[in-house]
N, C-alpha and C positions, 0 to 999 in steps of 0.2 A: 770386554765382550765376555758375556754371562756364562759361567758353565754350563746352563741348559741349550743352550741356542747349538752346541757343538756336541759332535759325538768320536768315538777312538774306537778304531777297529784295529787288534792290533792280531798280525798273524805272525805265529811261530812255526815255520817249514824249515825242512833238513838243510837248506840249502839259503837262504837266506830271511830273515827276521825283516817284518813292515811293518809298520806302525802310521796308519792315516785317520786326520783327523778333518770332519767336513759336516758340512751340512744342507740341510734342504733349500734351496733356495725359492723365489716368487711362483714360479713355475715347478713345484714339482722334483725337481732333478738333483744329486748332488754336488754339492760345491763343494770345492775340495782345498781345504785352506793350509795344512801341510804334510808333507811327507817324511818322513825319516827310515831309512834302511842300516844293516847292518847284515857282516854274514854268519850263519848261524855257526857254531862250531859245540856244541852239546848237543844237539837233537841229530839222531839216525832215525830211521823208515818210519820219520813220526814221532819218533818216543822221545825224550829227555834220558841222555844218559850222562849229561855233565851239569847238576846244579851250578857250579860256579860258574860256570862259561856260557851257560843257558845267559842267568843274570845278569851279565856282563854286556851281550850280546844287545837283551830287552831295553838294557838303559842305553846304548849306544843308538838303535834305532827310534825310541822314546823322547831323549835330548835333541835327537835332530829334527825331529817332528815338530814340537816343543820349539824350539828356535826357529823354524819354517814358518809354521802359525801362528807365533807368539803368545800362545796361551798355557797355560800350564792343562796340562791332562793326569789327572788322579781315578776316572773310573774307565776301564780297556773292556770288551767284547773280547774274545780269544776263542778259536780254533783249535780244534783236537781234530786229530787222527789217527795212526797207526795198526798195524795189525792185531790189536788186542781187541779192536770196533767190532761188536757184533750185532747183528737183528734182531727182532723177532715177529711176532703176528701175538696178536691176545685181545680179548673179547670185555668187558665188564660193563655193570650196574648198578646204579644205586635205586633207592627209590624214595623219592622227594614228597618231603611231608604234608609237602603243600601241591598236592593236586591240581588246587582251583585255581595258584597263582603260577603266573606263563614262567616259565624258564629262561632264567640268567644268566651273568657270566660267571655268578656262584656256582651255580648251579653245574656249570663245565666244569670250573676247578674242583670243586668236588669230589666228579665221577675224576678226573684225572691223579688223583690226590689217591684214593681206591688206586688205582692201579701200581703207583709208588710202591705200594707195597705189597707187591709182588718180590717174589722170592726167589732171588737172584745165587745163582751158582757161588760159592765163597770167593773172597776177593775182587768181586765183580757190583759194578756200581750204574746205578739208570742215571741216563745222561738226558735225554729226549723221550716224551712222552704224547705222541703226532696222532689225534684223532684222524678216521677215515671215515667210512663212511658210520651214521648214529642212525637210532632208531625210539622213538616214543612211542609206548605201547606197542597194540600193535602194526604203526607205520611206520617201514621200513628205507634203507636206503635217501635215507635224508641227511644232505651237506650240513645246512644251517639248523639247528632247530630252535635256536633260542628267540622269544615270543612264544614256541606254543605250548602248550597246556598239556598235562601229563603225568601220571602217577611214577609209568619207572622209562628211564633215562638209561640208554644202553650205547656201546660203541665202541667200535673195533678201532683199533689200536695200533700205533707201528711205536714199535717199543725200540731206542737205541742202548746200549750195553758198553760199555768197554772197564779197561781194569779198573778200580782204585785208587792205585799204587800209583800205574800210571798220570790220571786224573789230582791225584794232590801231590805230583812232582812238579807241573803245568803251574796250579795253583800256588805253591810254595816260590817257585820262581819267580810270579808277578805279585807276588806280596810282597819277596827281599829286594826286591825291584822299585819300593817303594807305589805302590799300583795299588786297586780292587777292581776286580775282578767281577762285574756286573751279570756276564753271565758266559757260558760256555757253548760251544755251535758246532758239532759237526759240519767240518769246512768242505766235504761239499754239498750238503744245503745252503751256507753260505754261499757258492760259488755259484750254486743254481739262480739266488734272488741277485747275481748282475749279470750273468746269460740270455738266462732264457727267458722267453715269450710267457704269457700268460694265453694264446693262441695253445702252444707250444706240448704245456703243460697237460691243456688239457684236452690235445692230438694223442699226444702216448709220448713219451720222448727219454732221451737217456742221456745224461748229462757225466761223461767220463773223462776225470781231471786229473790230467800227469804232472804230477808233483817230481820234486829234486830226489824224493826216498819213498810213496808211495801214490798206486792212481787210487783213486775216488772213485765211487759208483753212485750215483741216485737217480731213483727212475720212476717215472710221473704218469698218471692216465687220469684221464677228468679229472685233472687238477689238483691230483690227490695223490702223496708220498707214497709208493708202493711197495718201494725195497734200496737199501741204502747198501754199501761193502766197502771195505779198504784193502785195496792189493798192496801186497809190502814188497812190489817194485816199482820202480820209475825212472825217472829219465838217470837220477844217479848213479845207478846200475850198468845201464847204458855205455855212460863213461870211464867203469871199472871194464866190459868187454874191451871198450877202445884201449886202454892203457894196457889188458892184459894181451889181447889178440895184435898190436902194433910193437908190442915191446919201449913202451913211449910211460912222463911223466902225467900224474894227473893233469896239471895246469894243459899242455899238449893235447892230451888224450879230449876235454871238454872245449879247447878252444874248433881241431876240426870237429866235433860233433856239431857245436853251434853252426860254425864260416861251413861246413863241406859235406853232415852229416845229411846222410837220405833214406827213407824207406824200402825206398824200391831197389836192389841196384842193379834189375833190367833196364834204367832208363839213363844208368850211369855207364860211360862209354870206358874201355880197358887200358887207354890210349891215355887219361889225364891224371896226374901225378900232384901233389903236394908233398916240399921236400920241409919236414920237419929239423931244425937244427940242434946239434949233438951235441951231447952236454960235456965240458971241461973238455972242448979241443978234438972232441970224439966225429968221426965222421956224419955227415946230416943224413938224412935216412929220407927217405922216396918210397909215399902212398899212397896205393892206387886207389883210387876213387870209389872202384868199383870193389873191390876188397874192403876199403870203408862201409860203405853201404853193405854190404855182407855181411860185417857182423854187427849194425845193426837193427837190420834186418832181424837177427835169428831171435835175440832178445825180444826185439818187436812186438813180433807173430805172437811168441811166448805169452804179450802180457795182454794181445790182443785175444787170444784162446782161453784166458781168463775173464776174461771181459763177454764173453763171449757164452761161457759156465755161467755166468750171474744173470746173463739175458735170458739163458734158459731157468735155470731156476727161478724168476718171477714168471716166464710163462708167455715172455713176449713176441715166440713163433708161433700163437697161437690168436687165432681171430680175433676173439672178440679180446686177447691184451695185446694187438697187436699196436706197438709206438708208428704212427702214422708220421711226426715228426723224426723219427730216425734218431741220431746221434746226434750231441755235439759235445766237438772235444774242445778243452778248456787245458789253464795251466802252462808252465812253462812249454813245458815237455811235447804239447801241440803245435809250437811251434817248428819242430823236425818238418823237415821238406818232403811233401809224399806220404806225410801221415797219414791226411784221411783219406788220400787214393788207397793205401794199403787196408784201409778202415773200414773203407766202403767194399772192398772185394772178402776181408777177413767174414764181417759179420752179415751182409748182404743186405746191410738199414744203409740209407743217405747217410751223410753226415754233413757238416759245415765246423769249422772254424769258431769259439765263443768268443764274441770283444763284450766290454763294458759297457759300448760307445752309449746306449739306447739308456740310459739310466746316469749320466758322469756328464755335466754341462763343459758344453763349448772351450774352453781354456787353456791358459798354459799349460794344465799336466797332462797334453795327450797324452804321452806315454803311458799312462797307466792303464788304460786301454786297452792295451793289450793284455792278451788269453791268462800272461804271467801274474798278473795282477788281478787276480778275480775270483779267490777267495779275500785278499785284504777288500776289495771294496765289497764284497757281499758281506766279511764280520763289520766292515760300515755302515753298512744300511740294515743289519740287523739289530746292530746299538742306535740306530736311529729309530729302530720302528718301535724298541724298551722304552727309548724317549716319550716318543711320542704315546705309548699306552701311559705309561705313567703321568703323564701330560695330561690327558682325556679325562684320567678316572683323579687328578685334582680337582678340575672342573667340574664333576657328576658329586664330588662332596660335597660343595658349596654349603651353603645356607639355602635353601630354598627361599624365593621371591616371597611377598606378601601377600595373601592369598586377595584374590578381585572379591569388591564388593558385593552386600547380595542388588538385586536388582529391584524395582519400585515390584513390580508382582510378587516376587516372594516373600518381600517385608511387609506388605498390605495383608498379605497370604498368612504369615506369622502374628501379627497385628487384631485378623478379625479370630483366628484361632484361639490368640493366650486371653482376647476376651471373653470367647465364646464359651470358655474353661472357667475364667471367672463367676460370670453368670450360671455356669451350672450348678459350681463346690457350692457358692453361695446359700445361706442358711434364708425363707423368708424375714424375717425379723431384722435380718441384713437390711434385704432391698427396700423396706419398708424404711427404713434410716437414711441409707442414699436415696431415696427418694425426696425424702424433706430435705434433703440438703444436694441436692441436683444444682441447686444455682451457685454453689460454690464447689460443683466438680466441671471437669471439660465433659462435655456431651459426646459420643460414639466419634464424629466428624473431625470434631476439635482432632481428638486421638489420634484419627487418623489422618489428616494433614496436619499433627507435628511429628508425627513418623516422617513422610512425605519432603518436607521441609528440613528435615534434620537430614536425609538420604541427599539429598543435593547440596545441599552445605559441605558434605565427607565428600562427595565429587570433586568441586570445585577445590 
């Protein structure tokens, strides 16, 4: 299998590292070729805090993915999150040198490069420059300016920024693992590719990706990215709360959360208990599921209030910016029982759990359609988009085909014009000489017929 036929997404998460190899099938669906998973040991709240452990985890995940896919992995599209991520709005423009020519991709790229010169805070680096609405000369609210004519090309941009150190730590881990980082993508943008529909993005929707270390948010309206942010709390801190509140080890706390956890205490009975085995001969512990739900509820409500704050910052409660499609919950944390109901109550928006089943081919890897793999699938989709874009660029750069031959009418007109010009510029004595030698020359009609004959021979 050629390297160009497949792409790879690498999700470096707080709880797990996932490498997914896939390609697009004949129906446009994503066909998964191989998957590799490894426990993430060197990442905390989306930020690499142990280089060597992260490198080893990446190697383990990639090695497993290579074995299951049966192909070598060299280039990967990597996700990034963490509390260091912030976003801002910015407007910029360029003056085109040739306004008589229509706007192309090169003009859009030139405008993006202009934005990338924006001065950031010390230690920060631009990750994404995402165009929103364009303006060509005096015409505004343009979503696709390519093909239009104009001198001044202007646009509003959503700019995603991160700490340079965190970005380079990820890049180093990928490089030391023997891989090339093809692209770096903000994780909520990747998740949105996997679980949101075009209709939802058009109507207005917020994706809330509850991961192990962070909760990532991306808001879309009119099919345009409007707001992104990363909340530094996720499912991991809920496990910590259970561990402290119930005085048990982390392993048991995680199992309790996954198997018996609920975000709404009122839906749990006081009389229902679960038994946790004691350590080294100590007595077993009995924990009420209602108590467990109360511990979980306190932290989940805090996270949802932070989500609400971000929704207000965007203006989601204003009539013009209202999110008609509500909220899509995804990520491993969205598997928490009754989370959707609590999100509905806390935010006032309808919500659903986001699965990647719309884009994944119906094959043996059914578990990959779960919300916990939304980011990984989204990164694979981003990688495939990059590959497709490069492939199309190569096609456009191929040598142009041979120009079509002239029509009979064009040839006749050119012949008449050439003969007329020759006659006009010839001196009288030259004309007399030609009259004397006309028998030795081709007549005008013969000359014309020779041209027509030559044309048909070329066509054949």
